[in-house]
LUMLO-384660 format. One record per residue: residue in one letter; x, y, z of N, C-alpha, C in turn. Coordinates in Angstrom, 3 decimals. Layout:
N
{'A'; {X; Y; Z}; {X; Y; Z}; {X; Y; Z}}
...
This chain:
234
{'M'; {47.251; 100.713; -10.128}; {45.647; 100.485; -10.659}; {45.315; 101.040; -12.398}}
{'R'; {44.697; 100.417; -13.031}; {44.212; 100.614; -14.122}; {43.403; 101.879; -14.828}}
{'A'; {43.243; 102.235; -15.349}; {41.889; 102.619; -16.056}; {40.516; 102.312; -14.927}}
{'R'; {39.489; 103.354; -14.855}; {38.467; 103.402; -13.769}; {37.762; 102.319; -14.828}}
{'L'; {36.905; 101.607; -13.567}; {36.081; 100.475; -14.348}; {34.756; 100.592; -14.702}}
{'K'; {34.570; 100.680; -15.426}; {33.041; 100.718; -15.736}; {31.996; 101.041; -15.294}}
{'Y'; {30.919; 102.171; -15.379}; {29.995; 101.690; -14.499}; {28.997; 101.556; -14.839}}
{'K'; {27.771; 100.641; -14.102}; {27.089; 100.695; -14.762}; {25.746; 100.606; -14.490}}
{'G'; {24.299; 101.711; -14.602}; {23.049; 102.329; -13.930}; {22.373; 101.490; -13.527}}
{'D'; {21.668; 101.396; -12.914}; {21.000; 100.873; -12.091}; {19.242; 101.053; -12.881}}
{'R'; {19.165; 99.302; -13.730}; {18.037; 99.476; -13.995}; {17.222; 98.193; -13.818}}
{'F'; {15.878; 98.348; -13.097}; {15.312; 97.406; -12.071}; {14.224; 97.064; -13.387}}
{'G'; {14.063; 95.676; -13.433}; {12.940; 95.010; -13.957}; {13.275; 93.683; -14.917}}
{'L'; {12.712; 93.876; -15.971}; {13.199; 92.764; -16.728}; {14.032; 92.855; -17.942}}
{'A'; {14.825; 92.364; -18.400}; {16.382; 92.770; -19.246}; {16.455; 90.870; -19.791}}
{'T'; {16.412; 90.949; -21.359}; {17.071; 89.632; -22.046}; {18.210; 90.081; -22.601}}
{'F'; {18.816; 89.129; -22.466}; {19.797; 89.337; -23.567}; {20.100; 88.279; -24.871}}
{'P'; {20.078; 88.783; -25.701}; {21.028; 87.736; -26.981}; {21.542; 86.170; -26.811}}
{'R'; {21.064; 85.030; -27.757}; {21.571; 84.047; -27.291}; {23.056; 84.333; -27.427}}
{'G'; {23.841; 83.723; -26.846}; {25.331; 84.176; -26.797}; {26.319; 84.827; -26.591}}
{'T'; {25.239; 86.358; -26.379}; {25.984; 87.555; -25.471}; {25.308; 87.604; -24.118}}
{'A'; {26.351; 88.581; -23.565}; {26.387; 88.967; -21.882}; {26.535; 90.226; -21.841}}
{'P'; {26.590; 90.800; -20.331}; {27.238; 92.351; -20.139}; {28.621; 92.294; -20.508}}
{'A'; {29.053; 93.354; -20.777}; {30.404; 93.378; -20.364}; {31.366; 93.309; -18.959}}
{'R'; {32.423; 93.471; -18.244}; {32.768; 93.605; -17.418}; {32.446; 94.834; -16.862}}
{'H'; {31.384; 95.187; -15.377}; {31.237; 95.995; -14.935}; {30.677; 96.308; -13.437}}
{'L'; {31.230; 97.629; -12.656}; {30.923; 97.669; -11.993}; {29.239; 98.699; -11.518}}
{'H'; {28.569; 97.622; -10.158}; {27.803; 98.433; -9.838}; {27.926; 99.814; -8.503}}
{'V'; {27.357; 100.588; -8.652}; {27.494; 101.743; -6.760}; {26.333; 101.073; -6.102}}
{'S'; {24.842; 100.336; -6.372}; {24.153; 100.450; -5.363}; {24.366; 98.926; -5.457}}
{'S'; {23.797; 98.096; -4.225}; {23.026; 97.042; -3.960}; {22.099; 96.377; -4.809}}
{'Y'; {22.096; 95.206; -5.730}; {21.298; 94.636; -6.343}; {20.752; 93.145; -6.572}}
{'A'; {19.242; 92.375; -6.732}; {19.589; 91.092; -6.665}; {19.348; 90.757; -8.534}}
{'S'; {19.282; 89.978; -8.567}; {19.534; 89.648; -9.954}; {18.665; 88.252; -9.858}}
{'V'; {17.718; 87.909; -10.563}; {16.983; 86.572; -10.706}; {16.369; 85.964; -11.858}}
{'I'; {17.180; 84.908; -12.156}; {17.572; 84.248; -13.087}; {15.994; 83.671; -13.588}}
{'L'; {15.858; 84.260; -14.999}; {14.228; 83.321; -15.504}; {14.406; 82.167; -16.643}}
{'S'; {14.989; 82.564; -17.301}; {15.568; 81.656; -18.315}; {17.089; 81.848; -19.161}}
{'G'; {17.753; 80.397; -19.514}; {19.341; 80.767; -19.790}; {19.819; 80.416; -19.099}}
{'S'; {21.296; 80.174; -18.969}; {22.323; 80.087; -18.242}; {23.924; 80.910; -18.403}}
{'F'; {24.601; 80.496; -17.589}; {25.562; 81.707; -17.826}; {26.260; 81.576; -16.835}}
{'V'; {27.575; 82.037; -16.786}; {28.682; 81.843; -15.768}; {28.219; 83.321; -15.646}}
{'E'; {28.627; 83.572; -14.120}; {29.430; 84.949; -13.367}; {30.462; 84.907; -12.815}}
{'A'; {31.283; 85.203; -12.785}; {32.544; 85.834; -11.988}; {32.961; 87.209; -11.437}}
{'G'; {33.316; 87.469; -10.488}; {33.550; 88.363; -9.496}; {33.679; 88.127; -8.733}}
{'F'; {33.061; 89.506; -7.255}; {33.518; 89.905; -6.614}; {33.005; 88.281; -5.456}}
{'A'; {32.137; 88.163; -5.964}; {31.616; 86.698; -4.851}; {31.843; 85.273; -5.640}}
{'G'; {32.616; 85.837; -6.703}; {33.605; 83.759; -6.652}; {33.061; 83.787; -8.699}}
{'R'; {33.212; 82.461; -8.561}; {32.326; 82.405; -10.344}; {31.807; 81.156; -9.741}}
{'V'; {30.677; 81.302; -10.042}; {29.071; 80.161; -10.360}; {28.714; 80.366; -11.728}}
{'D'; {28.086; 79.351; -11.782}; {26.934; 78.111; -13.067}; {26.010; 79.175; -12.479}}
{'V'; {25.237; 79.543; -13.444}; {23.789; 80.023; -13.217}; {23.012; 79.504; -14.025}}
{'Q'; {21.339; 79.238; -13.279}; {20.725; 78.289; -13.764}; {19.381; 79.243; -14.115}}
{'P'; {18.162; 78.993; -14.126}; {17.130; 79.349; -13.997}; {16.687; 78.906; -12.691}}
{'G'; {15.591; 79.983; -12.046}; {15.769; 79.931; -10.653}; {16.784; 80.643; -9.720}}
{'D'; {17.829; 80.601; -10.300}; {18.907; 81.117; -9.233}; {19.046; 82.479; -9.111}}
{'V'; {19.738; 83.048; -8.044}; {19.778; 84.308; -7.446}; {20.985; 84.932; -6.955}}
{'L'; {21.217; 86.116; -7.891}; {22.381; 86.811; -8.059}; {22.813; 87.996; -6.880}}
{'L'; {23.430; 88.374; -5.372}; {22.766; 89.439; -4.819}; {24.226; 89.934; -5.225}}
{'H'; {24.592; 90.704; -5.468}; {25.365; 91.569; -5.621}; {25.664; 92.921; -4.187}}
{'G'; {26.253; 93.166; -3.746}; {26.340; 94.562; -2.923}; {27.369; 95.962; -3.413}}
{'R'; {27.343; 96.935; -3.089}; {27.702; 97.781; -3.391}; {29.172; 97.968; -3.741}}
{'F'; {29.208; 98.359; -4.755}; {30.954; 98.212; -5.880}; {31.512; 97.050; -5.929}}
{'D'; {30.036; 96.173; -6.686}; {30.655; 94.735; -7.226}; {31.001; 94.676; -8.442}}
{'C'; {31.735; 94.573; -8.840}; {32.216; 93.803; -10.397}; {32.415; 92.525; -10.632}}
{'H'; {31.801; 92.096; -11.720}; {32.063; 91.015; -12.114}; {31.861; 91.156; -14.238}}
{'A'; {32.220; 89.958; -14.652}; {31.819; 89.469; -16.318}; {31.011; 88.386; -15.618}}
{'N'; {30.226; 88.350; -17.140}; {29.421; 87.190; -17.401}; {29.565; 86.530; -18.905}}
{'L'; {29.427; 85.503; -18.884}; {30.221; 84.568; -19.913}; {28.903; 83.241; -20.496}}
{'S'; {27.769; 83.634; -21.152}; {26.646; 82.934; -22.166}; {26.864; 81.553; -22.121}}
{'T'; {26.684; 80.266; -21.360}; {26.655; 79.193; -21.651}; {25.909; 78.167; -22.403}}
{'C'; {25.030; 78.891; -22.787}; {23.902; 78.263; -23.498}; {23.639; 78.826; -25.015}}
{'S'; {22.592; 78.296; -25.764}; {21.812; 78.231; -26.867}; {21.035; 79.156; -26.813}}
{'R'; {20.184; 79.517; -25.738}; {19.390; 80.273; -26.431}; {19.588; 81.677; -25.423}}
{'S'; {18.199; 82.976; -25.410}; {18.714; 84.036; -24.434}; {18.610; 84.143; -23.205}}
{'V'; {19.452; 84.892; -22.448}; {18.679; 84.910; -20.857}; {18.261; 86.606; -20.365}}
{'T'; {16.818; 85.547; -19.581}; {16.260; 86.557; -18.854}; {16.021; 86.888; -17.797}}
{'I'; {16.684; 87.903; -17.377}; {16.896; 88.163; -15.538}; {15.976; 89.824; -15.599}}
{'L'; {15.279; 89.139; -13.586}; {14.827; 89.760; -13.460}; {15.727; 90.650; -12.644}}
{'S'; {15.666; 92.295; -12.317}; {16.954; 93.542; -11.555}; {15.626; 93.683; -10.298}}
{'L'; {15.845; 93.660; -9.501}; {15.181; 93.515; -8.620}; {16.422; 94.947; -7.389}}
{'P'; {15.859; 95.753; -6.299}; {16.663; 96.752; -5.524}; {17.225; 95.786; -4.078}}
{'W'; {18.069; 95.904; -3.548}; {18.593; 94.672; -3.029}; {19.359; 95.502; -1.681}}
{'R'; {18.760; 95.850; -0.245}; {18.923; 96.596; 0.500}; {20.201; 95.493; 2.042}}
{'D'; {19.830; 94.719; 1.662}; {20.909; 93.858; 2.486}; {22.705; 94.468; 2.065}}
{'D'; {23.068; 95.347; 2.396}; {24.409; 94.859; 1.488}; {25.810; 94.127; 2.017}}
{'G'; {25.368; 93.239; 2.952}; {26.299; 92.045; 3.591}; {26.115; 91.139; 2.971}}
{'L'; {24.701; 90.609; 2.012}; {24.867; 89.261; 1.977}; {24.576; 89.342; 0.729}}
{'E'; {25.697; 88.328; 0.226}; {26.623; 88.809; -1.407}; {25.760; 86.916; -1.809}}
{'G'; {25.804; 86.573; -3.002}; {26.497; 85.517; -3.589}; {25.607; 84.970; -4.312}}
{'H'; {25.707; 83.107; -4.523}; {24.836; 82.895; -5.180}; {23.716; 82.062; -4.233}}
{'F'; {22.414; 82.510; -4.718}; {21.274; 81.501; -3.981}; {20.254; 80.863; -4.807}}
{'H'; {19.033; 80.999; -4.281}; {17.781; 80.034; -5.482}; {16.942; 80.405; -4.577}}
{'V'; {15.683; 80.489; -5.689}; {14.262; 80.713; -5.341}; {13.531; 79.699; -5.942}}
{'A'; {12.643; 79.332; -5.039}; {11.565; 78.664; -5.488}; {10.777; 78.554; -6.924}}
{'D'; {10.067; 79.603; -6.799}; {9.025; 80.545; -7.582}; {9.260; 81.989; -7.836}}
{'P'; {9.906; 81.979; -8.747}; {10.535; 83.299; -9.498}; {9.626; 84.161; -10.459}}
{'D'; {8.342; 83.066; -10.805}; {7.867; 84.242; -11.557}; {7.471; 84.787; -10.496}}
{'L'; {6.315; 84.447; -9.084}; {6.064; 85.090; -8.098}; {6.432; 86.214; -8.336}}
{'L'; {7.780; 86.560; -7.938}; {8.467; 87.703; -7.968}; {8.603; 88.758; -9.423}}
{'V'; {7.708; 88.259; -10.444}; {7.779; 88.773; -11.418}; {6.699; 89.269; -11.297}}
{'R'; {5.684; 88.346; -11.160}; {3.860; 88.974; -10.857}; {4.239; 90.258; -9.960}}
{'L'; {4.908; 90.052; -8.848}; {5.285; 91.357; -7.808}; {5.600; 92.472; -8.477}}
{'A'; {7.161; 91.955; -9.191}; {7.827; 93.441; -9.462}; {6.827; 94.384; -10.970}}
{'E'; {5.823; 94.011; -11.440}; {5.365; 94.368; -12.223}; {4.254; 95.877; -11.554}}
{'K'; {4.119; 95.073; -10.040}; {3.659; 96.528; -9.213}; {4.260; 97.282; -9.072}}
{'D'; {4.925; 96.489; -7.897}; {5.873; 97.082; -7.245}; {7.288; 96.565; -6.814}}
{'P'; {8.654; 96.730; -6.966}; {9.967; 96.663; -7.028}; {10.377; 96.354; -5.736}}
{'R'; {9.642; 97.251; -4.707}; {10.163; 96.991; -3.523}; {9.627; 95.676; -2.625}}
{'E'; {8.285; 95.598; -2.917}; {7.217; 94.771; -2.784}; {7.526; 92.872; -3.422}}
{'S'; {8.440; 92.603; -4.402}; {9.216; 91.718; -4.761}; {10.365; 91.411; -4.251}}
{'M'; {11.524; 93.218; -3.628}; {12.657; 92.279; -3.218}; {12.116; 92.208; -1.762}}
{'C'; {10.894; 92.359; -1.098}; {10.565; 91.796; 0.198}; {10.190; 90.623; 0.575}}
{'A'; {9.786; 89.895; -1.230}; {9.018; 88.905; -1.247}; {10.355; 87.784; -1.111}}
{'L'; {11.195; 88.372; -1.961}; {12.839; 87.956; -2.294}; {13.496; 87.465; -0.929}}
{'A'; {13.572; 88.584; -0.119}; {13.943; 88.086; 1.092}; {13.679; 87.640; 1.918}}
{'A'; {11.810; 86.861; 1.967}; {11.768; 85.595; 2.460}; {11.792; 84.904; 1.779}}
{'L'; {11.760; 84.497; 0.408}; {11.999; 83.176; -0.048}; {13.228; 82.387; -0.366}}
{'I'; {14.461; 83.252; -0.237}; {15.423; 82.756; -1.011}; {16.206; 81.373; -0.458}}
{'Q'; {16.834; 81.177; -0.773}; {17.556; 79.749; -0.440}; {18.830; 79.621; -0.760}}
{'P'; {19.797; 79.336; -0.190}; {20.866; 79.339; -0.388}; {21.213; 78.073; -1.257}}
{'A'; {21.695; 78.479; -2.310}; {21.828; 77.569; -4.019}; {22.938; 75.978; -3.319}}
{'R'; {22.680; 75.177; -3.839}; {23.667; 73.947; -3.659}; {25.304; 74.022; -4.638}}
{'S'; {25.951; 73.996; -3.518}; {27.428; 73.819; -4.071}; {27.197; 73.176; -5.296}}
{'A'; {27.875; 73.250; -6.219}; {28.562; 72.774; -7.365}; {30.220; 72.561; -7.699}}
{'C'; {30.662; 71.927; -8.484}; {32.153; 71.337; -8.461}; {32.474; 72.576; -8.797}}
{'R'; {33.733; 73.062; -8.375}; {34.348; 74.294; -8.187}; {35.500; 74.291; -9.154}}
{'H'; {35.287; 75.651; -9.853}; {36.644; 75.948; -11.245}; {37.962; 76.043; -10.552}}
{'W'; {38.855; 75.531; -10.759}; {39.889; 76.279; -10.388}; {40.191; 77.925; -10.164}}
{'T'; {39.749; 78.508; -11.128}; {39.705; 80.008; -11.618}; {38.893; 80.719; -9.852}}
{'G'; {37.485; 79.910; -9.711}; {36.947; 80.369; -8.667}; {38.057; 80.018; -7.251}}
{'T'; {38.536; 79.112; -7.559}; {39.603; 78.908; -6.319}; {40.537; 79.196; -5.985}}
{'L'; {40.997; 80.252; -7.121}; {42.395; 80.497; -7.065}; {41.516; 82.553; -6.784}}
{'A'; {40.439; 83.356; -6.812}; {40.008; 84.360; -6.977}; {39.664; 84.488; -5.010}}
{'S'; {39.439; 82.952; -4.208}; {39.099; 83.233; -3.262}; {40.391; 83.592; -2.392}}
{'E'; {41.980; 82.586; -2.949}; {42.968; 82.621; -2.728}; {43.582; 84.106; -2.781}}
{'L'; {43.234; 84.622; -3.936}; {43.496; 86.353; -3.846}; {42.953; 87.187; -2.748}}
{'Q'; {41.918; 87.064; -2.895}; {41.032; 88.006; -1.570}; {41.602; 87.839; -0.067}}
{'T'; {41.886; 86.515; 0.038}; {42.291; 85.852; 1.358}; {43.776; 85.721; 1.893}}
{'T'; {44.711; 85.904; 0.469}; {46.131; 85.630; 1.308}; {46.761; 87.097; 0.334}}
{'P'; {47.178; 88.212; 0.838}; {47.283; 89.577; 0.404}; {48.743; 89.226; -0.644}}
{'H'; {49.762; 88.262; -0.123}; {51.086; 88.149; -0.362}; {50.887; 86.697; -1.598}}
{'L'; {50.191; 86.153; -1.965}; {49.788; 84.849; -2.548}; {50.752; 84.576; -3.930}}
{'S'; {52.015; 84.016; -4.064}; {52.166; 83.987; -5.098}; {52.013; 83.402; -6.489}}
{'L'; {51.586; 83.939; -6.936}; {50.688; 83.326; -8.515}; {51.832; 82.408; -9.295}}
{'R'; {52.967; 82.306; -9.380}; {54.145; 81.420; -9.699}; {54.059; 79.971; -9.036}}
{'R'; {53.750; 80.653; -8.010}; {53.856; 79.151; -7.228}; {52.195; 78.580; -7.240}}
{'W'; {51.259; 79.187; -6.887}; {49.680; 78.611; -7.903}; {49.909; 78.243; -9.033}}
{'A'; {50.589; 78.737; -9.960}; {50.685; 78.117; -11.265}; {51.426; 76.952; -11.371}}
{'S'; {52.730; 76.874; -10.966}; {53.021; 75.436; -10.051}; {52.623; 73.827; -10.082}}
{'G'; {51.305; 74.630; -8.577}; {51.224; 73.901; -8.072}; {49.555; 73.130; -9.548}}
{'L'; {49.262; 73.951; -9.906}; {48.426; 73.673; -11.108}; {48.794; 72.904; -12.434}}
{'G'; {50.136; 73.243; -12.403}; {50.903; 72.297; -13.933}; {50.821; 73.059; -14.833}}
{'V'; {50.670; 74.459; -14.618}; {50.863; 75.440; -15.921}; {52.267; 76.420; -16.144}}
{'R'; {51.533; 77.321; -16.603}; {52.650; 77.937; -16.888}; {51.798; 79.114; -16.021}}
{'P'; {52.990; 80.280; -15.694}; {52.286; 81.323; -15.021}; {51.536; 82.170; -15.873}}
{'E'; {51.657; 82.294; -17.042}; {51.281; 82.877; -18.433}; {49.932; 82.422; -18.464}}
{'A'; {49.908; 81.043; -18.938}; {48.589; 80.268; -19.221}; {47.641; 80.108; -18.011}}
{'L'; {47.946; 80.474; -16.649}; {47.432; 80.797; -15.443}; {46.550; 82.183; -15.482}}
{'S'; {47.460; 82.815; -16.060}; {46.847; 84.178; -15.675}; {45.841; 84.606; -17.389}}
{'R'; {46.169; 83.835; -17.995}; {45.414; 84.358; -19.702}; {43.963; 83.582; -19.152}}
{'G'; {44.018; 81.713; -18.654}; {42.697; 81.014; -18.066}; {41.973; 81.884; -17.073}}
{'F'; {42.471; 82.552; -15.935}; {41.464; 83.546; -14.985}; {40.769; 84.766; -15.724}}
{'H'; {41.588; 85.510; -16.620}; {41.347; 86.501; -17.884}; {40.325; 85.952; -18.448}}
{'R'; {39.961; 85.236; -19.529}; {38.875; 83.948; -19.915}; {37.462; 84.261; -18.574}}
{'E'; {37.686; 83.675; -17.540}; {37.061; 83.647; -16.774}; {36.253; 85.198; -16.401}}
{'F'; {37.351; 85.890; -15.379}; {36.812; 86.890; -15.037}; {36.898; 88.509; -15.729}}
{'G'; {37.235; 87.884; -16.898}; {37.681; 89.434; -17.264}; {38.580; 90.287; -17.375}}
{'V'; {39.728; 90.079; -16.168}; {41.069; 90.403; -15.791}; {41.461; 89.244; -15.321}}
{'S'; {43.067; 90.456; -14.865}; {44.192; 89.398; -14.941}; {43.825; 89.147; -13.477}}
{'P'; {44.754; 88.110; -12.542}; {44.609; 87.798; -11.442}; {45.454; 88.951; -10.443}}
{'K'; {46.358; 89.653; -10.904}; {46.945; 91.130; -10.200}; {46.380; 92.119; -9.704}}
{'Q'; {45.035; 92.517; -11.171}; {43.922; 93.426; -11.109}; {43.193; 93.116; -10.166}}
{'Y'; {42.735; 91.268; -9.736}; {41.712; 91.324; -9.623}; {42.208; 91.224; -7.994}}
{'R'; {43.371; 91.591; -7.494}; {43.198; 91.319; -6.073}; {43.495; 92.670; -5.750}}
{'L'; {44.263; 93.884; -6.960}; {43.863; 94.921; -6.347}; {42.738; 95.470; -6.163}}
{'E'; {41.854; 94.997; -6.996}; {40.312; 95.332; -6.976}; {39.754; 95.111; -6.169}}
{'T'; {39.623; 94.002; -5.538}; {38.693; 93.109; -3.978}; {39.659; 93.396; -3.458}}
{'R'; {41.362; 93.949; -2.759}; {41.566; 94.732; -1.676}; {41.305; 96.190; -1.361}}
{'A'; {40.786; 96.990; -2.779}; {40.440; 98.112; -2.634}; {38.747; 98.468; -1.806}}
{'R'; {37.882; 97.406; -2.651}; {36.626; 97.101; -1.897}; {36.802; 96.773; -0.400}}
{'S'; {37.673; 95.820; 0.321}; {37.111; 95.534; 1.013}; {37.986; 96.604; 2.154}}
{'A'; {39.368; 97.324; 1.403}; {39.455; 98.593; 2.353}; {38.317; 99.724; 2.332}}
{'W'; {37.429; 99.598; 1.537}; {36.058; 100.620; 1.450}; {35.367; 100.219; 2.563}}
{'R'; {35.098; 98.804; 2.833}; {34.233; 98.360; 3.719}; {34.749; 98.423; 4.716}}
{'E'; {36.169; 98.053; 5.665}; {36.610; 98.188; 5.977}; {36.684; 100.082; 7.245}}
{'V'; {36.718; 100.701; 6.042}; {36.411; 102.339; 6.532}; {35.771; 102.730; 6.699}}
{'L'; {34.206; 101.791; 6.450}; {33.044; 102.219; 6.839}; {32.334; 101.129; 7.991}}
{'R'; {33.296; 100.215; 8.365}; {32.858; 99.544; 9.598}; {33.296; 99.171; 10.670}}
{'S'; {34.618; 99.567; 10.578}; {35.442; 99.680; 11.043}; {35.931; 100.866; 11.885}}
{'P'; {36.272; 100.812; 13.466}; {36.350; 101.930; 14.257}; {38.714; 102.046; 14.000}}
{'R'; {38.527; 101.169; 13.364}; {40.399; 101.236; 13.669}; {40.705; 102.842; 12.477}}
{'T'; {41.832; 102.904; 13.276}; {42.245; 103.980; 12.439}; {42.599; 103.905; 10.595}}
{'L'; {42.469; 104.938; 10.081}; {42.552; 104.547; 8.629}; {43.931; 104.231; 8.015}}
{'T'; {45.282; 104.544; 8.603}; {46.703; 103.946; 8.609}; {46.344; 102.310; 9.470}}
{'T'; {45.735; 101.917; 10.086}; {45.589; 100.677; 10.876}; {45.194; 99.935; 9.664}}
{'I'; {44.400; 100.368; 9.075}; {43.257; 99.047; 8.553}; {44.537; 99.087; 7.190}}
{'A'; {45.202; 100.387; 6.366}; {46.504; 99.598; 5.711}; {47.136; 98.934; 5.680}}
{'Y'; {47.738; 99.012; 6.875}; {48.318; 98.331; 7.352}; {48.128; 96.939; 7.661}}
{'D'; {46.720; 96.361; 7.847}; {46.553; 95.360; 8.287}; {46.039; 94.944; 6.858}}
{'L'; {45.496; 95.231; 5.726}; {45.081; 95.172; 4.552}; {46.590; 94.742; 3.440}}
{'G'; {47.462; 95.094; 3.711}; {48.686; 95.158; 3.019}; {49.098; 96.307; 1.568}}
{'F'; {48.217; 97.369; 2.216}; {48.766; 98.362; 1.037}; {50.090; 99.241; 2.159}}
{'S'; {50.865; 99.632; 1.328}; {51.849; 99.739; 1.624}; {52.250; 101.232; 2.034}}
{'D'; {51.000; 101.925; 2.367}; {51.087; 103.078; 3.348}; {49.776; 103.732; 3.137}}
{'L'; {49.249; 104.544; 4.006}; {48.043; 105.727; 3.781}; {47.442; 105.997; 2.448}}
{'A'; {48.546; 106.768; 2.237}; {48.004; 107.194; 0.674}; {48.105; 105.992; -0.447}}
{'H'; {48.146; 105.306; -0.805}; {48.042; 104.158; -1.168}; {46.330; 103.266; -1.362}}
{'L'; {46.670; 102.971; 0.116}; {44.883; 103.042; 0.774}; {43.585; 104.232; 0.110}}
{'S'; {44.340; 105.581; 0.582}; {43.528; 106.290; -0.066}; {43.364; 106.303; -1.476}}
{'R'; {44.027; 106.094; -2.538}; {44.007; 106.350; -3.597}; {43.240; 104.948; -4.201}}
{'S'; {43.244; 103.193; -3.915}; {42.997; 102.585; -4.071}; {41.350; 102.663; -3.518}}
{'V'; {41.099; 103.562; -2.925}; {39.475; 103.498; -3.087}; {39.138; 104.635; -3.259}}
{'R'; {39.286; 105.379; -3.564}; {39.077; 106.358; -4.642}; {38.991; 106.136; -6.071}}
{'W'; {40.144; 105.083; -6.698}; {40.030; 104.743; -7.441}; {38.803; 103.620; -7.936}}
{'L'; {38.578; 103.244; -7.110}; {37.295; 102.231; -7.190}; {35.807; 103.080; -6.860}}
{'T'; {35.886; 103.432; -5.643}; {34.595; 104.282; -5.286}; {34.104; 105.203; -5.929}}
{'G'; {35.405; 106.511; -6.488}; {35.266; 107.462; -6.652}; {35.367; 108.577; -5.731}}
{'Y'; {35.215; 108.337; -4.271}; {35.889; 108.851; -3.448}; {37.280; 108.451; -2.565}}
{'P'; {37.256; 109.508; -1.908}; {38.677; 109.043; -0.672}; {38.193; 108.157; 0.655}}
{'P'; {38.406; 107.567; 1.404}; {38.522; 106.813; 2.283}; {37.592; 108.071; 3.527}}
{'S'; {38.534; 109.475; 3.531}; {38.180; 110.247; 4.527}; {37.135; 111.019; 4.235}}
{'A'; {36.378; 110.752; 3.129}; {34.703; 111.408; 2.866}; {34.071; 109.888; 3.208}}
{'W'; {34.228; 108.941; 2.722}; {33.055; 107.765; 3.256}; {33.456; 107.607; 4.526}}
{'R'; {34.435; 107.764; 5.823}; {34.341; 108.216; 7.037}; {33.132; 108.709; 7.658}}
{'S'; {33.519; 109.975; 6.935}; {32.442; 110.927; 7.172}; {31.203; 110.702; 7.111}}
{'W'; {31.142; 110.142; 5.653}; {29.652; 109.827; 5.298}; {29.036; 108.936; 6.370}}
{'A'; {29.840; 108.034; 6.456}; {29.353; 106.720; 8.150}; {29.214; 107.667; 9.302}}
{'R'; {29.938; 108.472; 9.577}; {29.865; 108.761; 10.966}; {28.326; 109.500; 10.970}}
{'N'; {28.267; 110.327; 10.365}; {26.710; 111.130; 10.234}; {25.608; 110.673; 9.762}}
{'S'; {25.793; 109.752; 9.253}; {24.602; 108.482; 9.137}; {24.613; 107.958; 10.780}}
{'V'; {25.367; 107.169; 11.104}; {25.025; 107.351; 12.491}; {24.876; 108.047; 13.655}}
{'Q'; {25.011; 109.204; 13.690}; {24.346; 110.165; 14.274}; {23.314; 110.600; 13.823}}
{'A'; {22.574; 110.651; 12.457}; {21.451; 110.917; 11.898}; {20.243; 109.657; 12.313}}
């Protein structure tokens, strides 16, 4: 694993990014929702790659990491809200984003509840090859990047550069990060032993699993499992 990812603090409310700019690739510790009010951009992260327009909603679970790329000549305005459903992620849509803004001015939690009631799946769009590769990197632990590049008709180096341009990281590093996050989730949700989880997810051993989870979340799997056990008891 490389240097620790950059964490971004939770700041709920309105945020505007000048035209041509977008946040650098970052990691969030808490779940949250982004409601796009104006402008457009591409977001590429653990939930895949999506083209985002006004009225769209991006739901991020804990320890989600993504990069953003501006695709318009105007500024981008986003409403950030807390989000409690860590299992629901990805690209969605809401018909009346202005309602959420008005509610958020009084109470962000009320706006969050309204979002949960009004949210709808976003319409599917033509998928970029980097999004397809991202999905396969998550579902196929031993995917051959050289073979994948050959199928696309490009050199492996060009494949890596193209993926990095969209996701802000190489395909190999993306695979390491998403596997670490999958492991963290399994530690919290699955009754299986840590050794079994490590084996099933393709880690070389338990120590490898522990290093990866700690690198991503700041804590080892044993600490997360203890926390989950205590939460259930409470």
